[in-house]
C-alpha positions, 0 to 999 in steps of 0.5 A: 073748115075747108082747104084749097086744093090747087090743080092744073090740067096741064100737069098730066101732059108730062109723059116720060115714057112707058114704064117710067115711075113718074107717070101721068097716072100719079096726078090722076090718082091724087085728083081722084082721091081728093074728089071722093064724095067724103072729101066734098066738104073738106076740099075747095078746088082752085084751078092754078095758072102757069108760072111766068118766066120772071117767077121761074128766074128767081130760082133758075138760070135763063139759059137752063129754062131756055134749054128745057123749053127748046128740048120740049118744043123739039119733041122732047128727049132725055136730060139724064138717065132718069129725067125725060121730057116729052113734047108737052113737058115744058107746059106741064112744068110751067103748070106745076110751078104755077100750082105751087105759087097759087097754093102758097097764095091760097095758104097765105090767105086761108091758112092752109092749102095743097098744090097738086104739082107734077112733075115734082121738083125737089131735085131740080138745081138752078141749072140742071134737071135730075131725079124726075124734076125739072123746076124746083116748085117749092123754092119757086113758091117760097120766093114768091111768098117772100115777094108777098111779105112772108120773108121767113119760110120753112121748108119741110121735106118728108119725101124718101129722097133727099131734096138736094136741089132745094138744099142747094138753092137755099143753103146760103140764104138764112131767110129760108130754113130747110128740114129734110128727113130721107132714106140714107144712103140712097138717091141722090147721095146727099143729105148728110147730117153735117150739111148745115148750110149757113145754119139753116139746113137740118138734115135727118138721114135715116136708114130704111126699116125703122119703126114708124114712130122713130121717123115721126119723132125725129122729123118733129124734133128737127122742125123744133130745132129749126124753129128755136128762136126763129118763127117762120111766116110760112111753112111749105111741105115737100110732100113726097108720099114715097116715104110710105111703107110699100112704095117701090122706090123707098124703104120707110115704114110710114102710114097715112096716119103718120102723115096726118100726125105730122101735118097737124103737128106742124100746124100747131108748132108754127101757128099762126103761120100758114102750112102749104103742101106741095106734091113731090114723089110717091110711086104706088098709086094707092099709097099716093092717093091715101097719103094725099087724102090724109095730108089734106084732111089734116090741113083742113 
């Protein structure tokens, strides 16, 4: 069985500057890893389209989107200490959101898919960029899926950082449930276990350095808790590979095999709902590539 991998050449254009962890080489490493000859029979390449303004405004305020576009068209600049736009960052952000949307469409049609999105998105709020993120790609994809007749969406986030933007965007909407396992306390400082939204938020804050099997077990337990009496129509994974052991921005101990185990377990737990991965973090290129390979193999 093959799985669609959605990409867009503009995702490489976002350039926060020399030495920034969220560098263009990240998406190049992912694409190269998934184009390896041994995955030729596993991956079906799909070129995505840029998101439309209407699709973005389901999640983000018009004034915020105007400000992002204006800053980029003016040559770029800093949005905060960590988040910087270059001249082409608006085009990259539209492409990343469009890749997430297309991955959701492919997953609904085919049963699974992976969106090679860059810049990442899970820290982006309705009206604020932060944590390298401009547009909340996974929530844009979730809202699009709901328009396609998939009303109940489960988002599972294994990035080492809490997806504060995703939580803030869905925590008052019972049609979407959010599960996040993340290093705590760590950037951005949110994601405590008692943050429950309207009963639709399931945070799993964990310290660094635990045995990998503890992280694996605890995330699956949270997914089980989130789906008791509630069957999702679609599962979107915020797939941050900075949770792998050795990433410079995190302290988790996971390996690619753990990512594969999670992915396969999700597919079993929510079947027949599709499972779609959306790329988030991951800042050591070899780990990022290995994690993406493991995830896509398990999706297929």
